[in-house]
N, CA, C and O atoms as a GROMACS GRO file, in nm:
protein
  440
    1UNK      N    1  17.548   3.027   2.095
    1UNK     CA    2  17.526   3.089   1.966
    1UNK      C    3  17.383   3.146   1.965
    1UNK      O    4  17.287   3.072   1.988
    2UNK      N    5  17.369   3.272   1.939
    2UNK     CA    6  17.237   3.333   1.937
    2UNK      C    7  17.188   3.350   1.795
    2UNK      O    8  17.266   3.375   1.702
    3UNK      N    9  17.060   3.336   1.780
    3UNK     CA   10  16.999   3.356   1.649
    3UNK      C   11  16.934   3.492   1.646
    3UNK      O   12  16.870   3.534   1.743
    4UNK      N   13  16.950   3.560   1.536
    4UNK     CA   14  16.882   3.687   1.517
    4UNK      C   15  16.779   3.668   1.408
    4UNK      O   16  16.806   3.606   1.305
    5UNK      N   17  16.663   3.722   1.432
    5UNK     CA   18  16.558   3.716   1.332
    5UNK      C   19  16.537   3.856   1.278
    5UNK      O   20  16.513   3.950   1.354
    6UNK      N   21  16.546   3.869   1.150
    6UNK     CA   22  16.523   3.999   1.088
    6UNK      C   23  16.374   4.012   1.060
    6UNK      O   24  16.315   3.928   0.992
    7UNK      N   25  16.316   4.116   1.112
    7UNK     CA   26  16.175   4.142   1.089
    7UNK      C   27  16.160   4.243   0.978
    7UNK      O   28  16.214   4.354   0.984
    8UNK      N   29  16.087   4.204   0.878
    8UNK     CA   30  16.057   4.296   0.769
    8UNK      C   31  15.910   4.332   0.780
    8UNK      O   32  15.822   4.246   0.773
    9UNK      N   33  15.884   4.460   0.797
    9UNK     CA   34  15.747   4.504   0.807
    9UNK      C   35  15.734   4.647   0.758
    9UNK      O   36  15.832   4.721   0.746
   10UNK      N   37  15.613   4.683   0.730
   10UNK     CA   38  15.581   4.821   0.695
   10UNK      C   39  15.451   4.857   0.766
   10UNK      O   40  15.380   4.769   0.814
   11UNK      N   41  15.422   4.983   0.771
   11UNK     CA   42  15.301   5.031   0.834
   11UNK      C   43  15.213   5.093   0.727
   11UNK      O   44  15.255   5.181   0.652
   12UNK      N   45  15.089   5.044   0.722
   12UNK     CA   46  14.994   5.099   0.626
   12UNK      C   47  14.942   5.231   0.681
   12UNK      O   48  14.852   5.233   0.765
   13UNK      N   49  14.997   5.340   0.634
   13UNK     CA   50  14.959   5.473   0.682
   13UNK      C   51  14.828   5.522   0.621
   13UNK      O   52  14.771   5.620   0.669
   14UNK      N   53  14.780   5.456   0.517
   14UNK     CA   54  14.659   5.500   0.447
   14UNK      C   55  14.533   5.453   0.521
   14UNK      O   56  14.448   5.534   0.557
   15UNK      N   57  14.522   5.324   0.542
   15UNK     CA   58  14.402   5.268   0.604
   15UNK      C   59  14.399   5.296   0.754
   15UNK      O   60  14.503   5.316   0.816
   16UNK      N   61  14.280   5.297   0.809
   16UNK     CA   62  14.262   5.323   0.951
   16UNK      C   63  14.187   5.207   1.014
   16UNK      O   64  14.084   5.164   0.964
   17UNK      N   65  14.240   5.157   1.125
   17UNK     CA   66  14.175   5.051   1.203
   17UNK      C   67  14.125   5.114   1.332
   17UNK      O   68  14.196   5.191   1.396
   18UNK      N   69  14.003   5.081   1.370
   18UNK     CA   70  13.945   5.132   1.494
   18UNK      C   71  13.901   5.013   1.578
   18UNK      O   72  13.839   4.919   1.528
   19UNK      N   73  13.933   5.018   1.707
   19UNK     CA   74  13.883   4.920   1.802
   19UNK      C   75  13.800   4.998   1.904
   19UNK      O   76  13.852   5.082   1.978
   20UNK      N   77  13.670   4.970   1.906
   20UNK     CA   78  13.576   5.041   1.993
   20UNK      C   79  13.513   4.938   2.087
   20UNK      O   80  13.441   4.849   2.043
   21UNK      N   81  13.542   4.952   2.216
   21UNK     CA   82  13.499   4.854   2.314
   21UNK      C   83  13.403   4.919   2.414
   21UNK      O   84  13.428   5.028   2.465
   22UNK      N   85  13.293   4.850   2.440
   22UNK     CA   86  13.187   4.900   2.526
   22UNK      C   87  13.156   4.798   2.635
   22UNK      O   88  13.136   4.680   2.605
   23UNK      N   89  13.152   4.841   2.759
   23UNK     CA   90  13.114   4.755   2.870
   23UNK      C   91  12.969   4.786   2.906
   23UNK      O   92  12.938   4.896   2.953
   24UNK      N   93  12.881   4.689   2.884
   24UNK     CA   94  12.738   4.709   2.911
   24UNK      C   95  12.714   4.725   3.060
   24UNK      O   96  12.780   4.662   3.142
   25UNK      N   97  12.618   4.809   3.093
   25UNK     CA   98  12.574   4.817   3.232
   25UNK      C   99  12.516   4.682   3.271
   25UNK      O  100  12.466   4.608   3.186
   26UNK      N  101  12.523   4.651   3.398
   26UNK     CA  102  12.471   4.524   3.449
   26UNK      C  103  12.327   4.505   3.401
   26UNK      O  104  12.243   4.593   3.418
   27UNK      N  105  12.301   4.388   3.342
   27UNK     CA  106  12.167   4.355   3.296
   27UNK      C  107  12.127   4.418   3.164
   27UNK      O  108  12.013   4.400   3.119
   28UNK      N  109  12.218   4.491   3.098
   28UNK     CA  110  12.183   4.562   2.974
   28UNK      C  111  12.258   4.508   2.852
   28UNK      O  112  12.253   4.568   2.745
   29UNK      N  113  12.327   4.395   2.868
   29UNK     CA  114  12.408   4.341   2.759
   29UNK      C  115  12.327   4.313   2.632
   29UNK      O  116  12.369   4.350   2.522
   30UNK      N  117  12.212   4.250   2.646
   30UNK     CA  118  12.132   4.215   2.528
   30UNK      C  119  12.088   4.341   2.454
   30UNK      O  120  12.088   4.344   2.331
   31UNK      N  121  12.049   4.442   2.529
   31UNK     CA  122  12.007   4.568   2.465
   31UNK      C  123  12.123   4.635   2.394
   31UNK      O  124  12.108   4.686   2.283
   32UNK      N  125  12.241   4.634   2.458
   32UNK     CA  126  12.358   4.695   2.395
   32UNK      C  127  12.396   4.618   2.269
   32UNK      O  128  12.425   4.678   2.165
   33UNK      N  129  12.396   4.488   2.278
   33UNK     CA  130  12.430   4.406   2.162
   33UNK      C  131  12.334   4.434   2.047
   33UNK      O  132  12.377   4.446   1.932
   34UNK      N  133  12.204   4.444   2.076
   34UNK     CA  134  12.106   4.474   1.971
   34UNK      C  135  12.131   4.612   1.911
   34UNK      O  136  12.122   4.629   1.789
   35UNK      N  137  12.161   4.710   1.995
   35UNK     CA  138  12.186   4.846   1.944
   35UNK      C  139  12.308   4.849   1.854
   35UNK      O  140  12.306   4.911   1.748
   36UNK      N  141  12.414   4.782   1.895
   36UNK     CA  142  12.536   4.780   1.814
   36UNK      C  143  12.517   4.698   1.686
   36UNK      O  144  12.564   4.736   1.579
   37UNK      N  145  12.449   4.586   1.698
   37UNK     CA  146  12.425   4.501   1.580
   37UNK      C  147  12.344   4.576   1.474
   37UNK      O  148  12.359   4.550   1.355
   38UNK      N  149  12.258   4.666   1.518
   38UNK     CA  150  12.176   4.741   1.422
   38UNK      C  151  12.259   4.836   1.334
   38UNK      O  152  12.211   4.884   1.232
   39UNK      N  153  12.383   4.862   1.374
   39UNK     CA  154  12.470   4.950   1.296
   39UNK      C  155  12.549   4.876   1.188
   39UNK      O  156  12.606   4.939   1.098
   40UNK      N  157  12.554   4.745   1.195
   40UNK     CA  158  12.646   4.667   1.112
   40UNK      C  159  12.612   4.672   0.964
   40UNK      O  160  12.699   4.706   0.884
   41UNK      N  161  12.491   4.639   0.924
   41UNK     CA  162  12.463   4.623   0.781
   41UNK      C  163  12.481   4.753   0.703
   41UNK      O  164  12.538   4.752   0.594
   42UNK      N  165  12.433   4.865   0.756
   42UNK     CA  166  12.451   4.992   0.685
   42UNK      C  167  12.597   5.033   0.678
   42UNK      O  168  12.644   5.083   0.576
   43UNK      N  169  12.670   5.011   0.787
   43UNK     CA  170  12.812   5.048   0.788
   43UNK      C  171  12.889   4.965   0.688
   43UNK      O  172  12.976   5.018   0.617
   44UNK      N  173  12.861   4.838   0.679
   44UNK     CA  174  12.932   4.752   0.584
   44UNK      C  175  12.909   4.795   0.439
   44UNK      O  176  12.989   4.762   0.352
   45UNK      N  177  12.800   4.866   0.414
   45UNK     CA  178  12.771   4.915   0.279
   45UNK      C  179  12.836   5.050   0.249
   45UNK      O  180  12.833   5.096   0.135
   46UNK      N  181  12.895   5.113   0.350
   46UNK     CA  182  12.963   5.241   0.326
   46UNK      C  183  13.080   5.219   0.231
   46UNK      O  184  13.151   5.120   0.240
   47UNK      N  185  13.098   5.313   0.139
   47UNK     CA  186  13.201   5.299   0.035
   47UNK      C  187  13.341   5.276   0.093
   47UNK      O  188  13.419   5.201   0.034
   48UNK      N  189  13.373   5.338   0.204
   48UNK     CA  190  13.508   5.328   0.258
   48UNK      C  191  13.528   5.220   0.362
   48UNK      O  192  13.638   5.208   0.417
   49UNK      N  193  13.427   5.139   0.389
   49UNK     CA  194  13.437   5.036   0.492
   49UNK      C  195  13.498   4.909   0.435
   49UNK      O  196  13.450   4.855   0.335
   50UNK      N  197  13.605   4.862   0.499
   50UNK     CA  198  13.668   4.736   0.461
   50UNK      C  199  13.622   4.625   0.555
   50UNK      O  200  13.596   4.513   0.512
   51UNK      N  201  13.613   4.657   0.683
   51UNK     CA  202  13.578   4.557   0.786
   51UNK      C  203  13.497   4.625   0.896
   51UNK      O  204  13.530   4.736   0.939
   52UNK      N  205  13.393   4.559   0.939
   52UNK     CA  206  13.311   4.610   1.050
   52UNK      C  207  13.258   4.489   1.123
   52UNK      O  208  13.156   4.432   1.085
   53UNK      N  209  13.327   4.449   1.227
   53UNK     CA  210  13.304   4.322   1.294
   53UNK      C  211  13.269   4.344   1.440
   53UNK      O  212  13.338   4.417   1.512
   54UNK      N  213  13.162   4.280   1.484
   54UNK     CA  214  13.115   4.291   1.622
   54UNK      C  215  13.153   4.165   1.698
   54UNK      O  216  13.133   4.054   1.650
   55UNK      N  217  13.209   4.183   1.820
   55UNK     CA  218  13.260   4.072   1.899
   55UNK      C  219  13.215   4.084   2.044
   55UNK      O  220  13.195   4.194   2.095
   56UNK      N  221  13.198   3.970   2.109
   56UNK     CA  222  13.169   3.964   2.253
   56UNK      C  223  13.289   3.898   2.320
   56UNK      O  224  13.337   3.794   2.275
   57UNK      N  225  13.336   3.958   2.428
   57UNK     CA  226  13.451   3.905   2.501
   57UNK      C  227  13.419   3.767   2.561
   57UNK      O  228  13.311   3.747   2.616
   58UNK      N  229  13.513   3.676   2.550
   58UNK     CA  230  13.499   3.544   2.613
   58UNK      C  231  13.515   3.556   2.764
   58UNK      O  232  13.456   3.479   2.840
   59UNK      N  233  13.596   3.653   2.808
   59UNK     CA  234  13.627   3.668   2.950
   59UNK      C  235  13.527   3.754   3.025
   59UNK      O  236  13.505   3.735   3.144
   60UNK      N  237  13.467   3.849   2.956
   60UNK     CA  238  13.372   3.941   3.019
   60UNK      C  239  13.256   3.963   2.922
   60UNK      O  240  13.262   4.052   2.837
   61UNK      N  241  13.149   3.882   2.933
   61UNK     CA  242  13.039   3.886   2.836
   61UNK      C  243  12.969   4.021   2.823
   61UNK      O  244  12.898   4.045   2.726
   62UNK      N  245  12.988   4.108   2.920
   62UNK     CA  246  12.930   4.242   2.907
   62UNK      C  247  13.012   4.331   2.814
   62UNK      O  248  12.966   4.439   2.776
   63UNK      N  249  13.134   4.289   2.777
   63UNK     CA  250  13.220   4.370   2.690
   63UNK      C  251  13.194   4.332   2.544
   63UNK      O  252  13.212   4.217   2.503
   64UNK      N  253  13.152   4.431   2.469
   64UNK     CA  254  13.121   4.414   2.327
   64UNK      C  255  13.211   4.509   2.249
   64UNK      O  256  13.220   4.628   2.281
   65UNK      N  257  13.278   4.456   2.148
   65UNK     CA  258  13.382   4.532   2.079
   65UNK      C  259  13.365   4.526   1.928
   65UNK      O  260  13.343   4.420   1.870
   66UNK      N  261  13.377   4.642   1.866
   66UNK     CA  262  13.387   4.651   1.720
   66UNK      C  263  13.534   4.651   1.682
   66UNK      O  264  13.616   4.717   1.746
   67UNK      N  265  13.568   4.577   1.577
   67UNK     CA  266  13.696   4.591   1.509
   67UNK      C  267  13.659   4.640   1.369
   67UNK      O  268  13.587   4.575   1.294
   68UNK      N  269  13.710   4.758   1.337
   68UNK     CA  270  13.669   4.827   1.214
   68UNK      C  271  13.792   4.860   1.130
   68UNK      O  272  13.901   4.881   1.184
   69UNK      N  273  13.773   4.864   0.999
   69UNK     CA  274  13.881   4.905   0.911
   69UNK      C  275  13.821   4.985   0.796
   69UNK      O  276  13.724   4.944   0.732
   70UNK      N  277  13.880   5.100   0.773
   70UNK     CA  278  13.834   5.190   0.667
   70UNK      C  279  13.949   5.222   0.574
   70UNK      O  280  14.065   5.214   0.612
   71UNK      N  281  13.916   5.260   0.450
   71UNK     CA  282  14.019   5.284   0.348
   71UNK      C  283  14.111   5.399   0.385
   71UNK      O  284  14.227   5.400   0.346
   72UNK      N  285  14.060   5.496   0.461
   72UNK     CA  286  14.142   5.609   0.504
   72UNK      C  287  14.071   5.686   0.614
   72UNK      O  288  13.958   5.654   0.651
   73UNK      N  289  14.139   5.786   0.667
   73UNK     CA  290  14.084   5.867   0.775
   73UNK      C  291  13.956   5.937   0.733
   73UNK      O  292  13.862   5.947   0.813
   74UNK      N  293  13.950   5.985   0.611
   74UNK     CA  294  13.830   6.055   0.563
   74UNK      C  295  13.709   5.962   0.567
   74UNK      O  296  13.600   6.004   0.607
   75UNK      N  297  13.726   5.838   0.524
   75UNK     CA  298  13.614   5.742   0.526
   75UNK      C  299  13.571   5.714   0.669
   75UNK      O  300  13.451   5.702   0.697
   76UNK      N  301  13.668   5.703   0.761
   76UNK     CA  302  13.634   5.680   0.902
   76UNK      C  303  13.559   5.801   0.958
   76UNK      O  304  13.460   5.784   1.029
   77UNK      N  305  13.606   5.920   0.928
   77UNK     CA  306  13.539   6.040   0.976
   77UNK      C  307  13.397   6.052   0.920
   77UNK      O  308  13.306   6.094   0.991
   78UNK      N  309  13.379   6.015   0.793
   78UNK     CA  310  13.244   6.015   0.735
   78UNK      C  311  13.155   5.915   0.809
   78UNK      O  312  13.038   5.944   0.835
   79UNK      N  313  13.210   5.800   0.842
   79UNK     CA  314  13.136   5.700   0.917
   79UNK      C  315  13.093   5.756   1.053
   79UNK      O  316  12.978   5.744   1.093
   80UNK      N  317  13.187   5.818   1.123
   80UNK     CA  318  13.159   5.873   1.256
   80UNK      C  319  13.055   5.985   1.251
   80UNK      O  320  12.984   6.008   1.349
   81UNK      N  321  13.047   6.054   1.138
   81UNK     CA  322  12.952   6.165   1.124
   81UNK      C  323  12.812   6.118   1.083
   81UNK      O  324  12.719   6.199   1.079
   82UNK      N  325  12.796   5.990   1.053
   82UNK     CA  326  12.665   5.938   1.014
   82UNK      C  327  12.565   5.957   1.127
   82UNK      O  328  12.599   5.947   1.244
   83UNK      N  329  12.442   5.985   1.090
   83UNK     CA  330  12.337   6.010   1.189
   83UNK      C  331  12.321   5.893   1.286
   83UNK      O  332  12.304   5.913   1.406
   84UNK      N  333  12.325   5.770   1.234
   84UNK     CA  334  12.304   5.653   1.320
   84UNK      C  335  12.415   5.640   1.424
   84UNK      O  336  12.388   5.600   1.538
   85UNK      N  337  12.538   5.672   1.388
   85UNK     CA  338  12.650   5.663   1.481
   85UNK      C  339  12.638   5.772   1.587
   85UNK      O  340  12.654   5.746   1.707
   86UNK      N  341  12.611   5.893   1.544
   86UNK     CA  342  12.593   6.004   1.638
   86UNK      C  343  12.477   5.976   1.733
   86UNK      O  344  12.486   6.002   1.853
   87UNK      N  345  12.369   5.923   1.680
   87UNK     CA  346  12.252   5.890   1.763
   87UNK      C  347  12.289   5.786   1.869
   87UNK      O  348  12.250   5.798   1.986
   88UNK      N  349  12.365   5.684   1.828
   88UNK     CA  350  12.408   5.583   1.924
   88UNK      C  351  12.488   5.647   2.038
   88UNK      O  352  12.457   5.627   2.155
   89UNK      N  353  12.592   5.725   2.002
   89UNK     CA  354  12.680   5.782   2.105
   89UNK      C  355  12.608   5.882   2.195
   89UNK      O  356  12.638   5.890   2.314
   90UNK      N  357  12.514   5.959   2.141
   90UNK     CA  358  12.450   6.065   2.220
   90UNK      C  359  12.323   6.022   2.291
   90UNK      O  360  12.289   6.077   2.396
   91UNK      N  361  12.251   5.923   2.236
   91UNK     CA  362  12.120   5.890   2.291
   91UNK      C  363  12.106   5.747   2.343
   91UNK      O  364  12.031   5.724   2.438
   92UNK      N  365  12.173   5.653   2.283
   92UNK     CA  366  12.160   5.512   2.321
   92UNK      C  367  12.266   5.473   2.424
   92UNK      O  368  12.235   5.418   2.530
   93UNK      N  369  12.390   5.503   2.393
   93UNK     CA  370  12.502   5.461   2.476
   93UNK      C  371  12.492   5.505   2.622
   93UNK      O  372  12.520   5.425   2.711
   94UNK      N  373  12.452   5.628   2.651
   94UNK     CA  374  12.449   5.669   2.793
   94UNK      C  375  12.361   5.580   2.881
   94UNK      O  376  12.390   5.563   3.000
   95UNK      N  377  12.256   5.523   2.826
   95UNK     CA  378  12.166   5.437   2.904
   95UNK      C  379  12.218   5.294   2.919
   95UNK      O  380  12.181   5.224   3.014
   96UNK      N  381  12.302   5.250   2.826
   96UNK     CA  382  12.339   5.109   2.821
   96UNK      C  383  12.484   5.078   2.857
   96UNK      O  384  12.517   4.964   2.888
   97UNK      N  385  12.570   5.178   2.855
   97UNK     CA  386  12.714   5.154   2.866
   97UNK      C  387  12.771   5.209   2.996
   97UNK      O  388  12.751   5.325   3.031
   98UNK      N  389  12.842   5.122   3.066
   98UNK     CA  390  12.910   5.160   3.190
   98UNK      C  391  13.039   5.235   3.160
   98UNK      O  392  13.069   5.337   3.222
   99UNK      N  393  13.116   5.184   3.064
   99UNK     CA  394  13.240   5.249   3.022
   99UNK      C  395  13.271   5.208   2.878
   99UNK      O  396  13.220   5.107   2.829
  100UNK      N  397  13.357   5.287   2.813
  100UNK     CA  398  13.394   5.253   2.676
  100UNK      C  399  13.532   5.308   2.645
  100UNK      O  400  13.582   5.398   2.713
  101UNK      N  401  13.592   5.253   2.540
  101UNK     CA  402  13.723   5.299   2.495
  101UNK      C  403  13.726   5.284   2.343
  101UNK      O  404  13.696   5.177   2.290
  102UNK      N  405  13.763   5.390   2.275
  102UNK     CA  406  13.777   5.389   2.129
  102UNK      C  407  13.920   5.430   2.097
  102UNK      O  408  13.968   5.534   2.143
  103UNK      N  409  13.987   5.349   2.017
  103UNK     CA  410  14.125   5.379   1.979
  103UNK      C  411  14.145   5.346   1.832
  103UNK      O  412  14.090   5.249   1.782
  104UNK      N  413  14.225   5.428   1.763
  104UNK     CA  414  14.253   5.405   1.622
  104UNK      C  415  14.398   5.364   1.602
  104UNK      O  416  14.486   5.398   1.681
  105UNK      N  417  14.420   5.288   1.495
  105UNK     CA  418  14.551   5.230   1.466
  105UNK      C  419  14.580   5.234   1.317
  105UNK      O  420  14.492   5.258   1.234
  106UNK      N  421  14.708   5.211   1.285
  106UNK     CA  422  14.750   5.179   1.150
  106UNK      C  423  14.799   5.034   1.155
  106UNK      O  424  14.866   4.995   1.250
  107UNK      N  425  14.765   4.957   1.054
  107UNK     CA  426  14.803   4.815   1.050
  107UNK      C  427  14.952   4.799   1.018
  107UNK      O  428  15.006   4.866   0.930
  108UNK      N  429  15.015   4.709   1.092
  108UNK     CA  430  15.153   4.671   1.064
  108UNK      C  431  15.148   4.552   0.969
  108UNK      O  432  15.085   4.450   0.998
  109UNK      N  433  15.215   4.564   0.856
  109UNK     CA  434  15.218   4.459   0.756
  109UNK      C  435  15.350   4.382   0.774
  109UNK      O  436  15.458   4.437   0.756
  110UNK      N  437  15.337   4.253   0.809
  110UNK     CA  438  15.457   4.170   0.828
  110UNK      C  439  15.460   4.058   0.727
  110UNK      O  440  15.554   3.978   0.727
   0.00000   0.00000   0.00000
């Protein structure tokens, strides 16, 4: 006899979740962590920011990841256009980051 489980879920098409992961160059982890941490307090004060969380991988300490959530795509785009974010990507990141991956999502509500 097999059991079937009915999954009830919806997808929040309004809010945007971003996972941005950065692998620090060898010996540059502390500098990268400081650079990323400096973005947290101002971003959390942005009107459209719901969550802005900085994490260090347990398996690879050089990997530092943001988990972000914004009220909508427009709020995320405004965040990305901020001078501090642009400065990080264009001037800070090239010296400190070996590789990175940024991906956006919609949350599944179960």
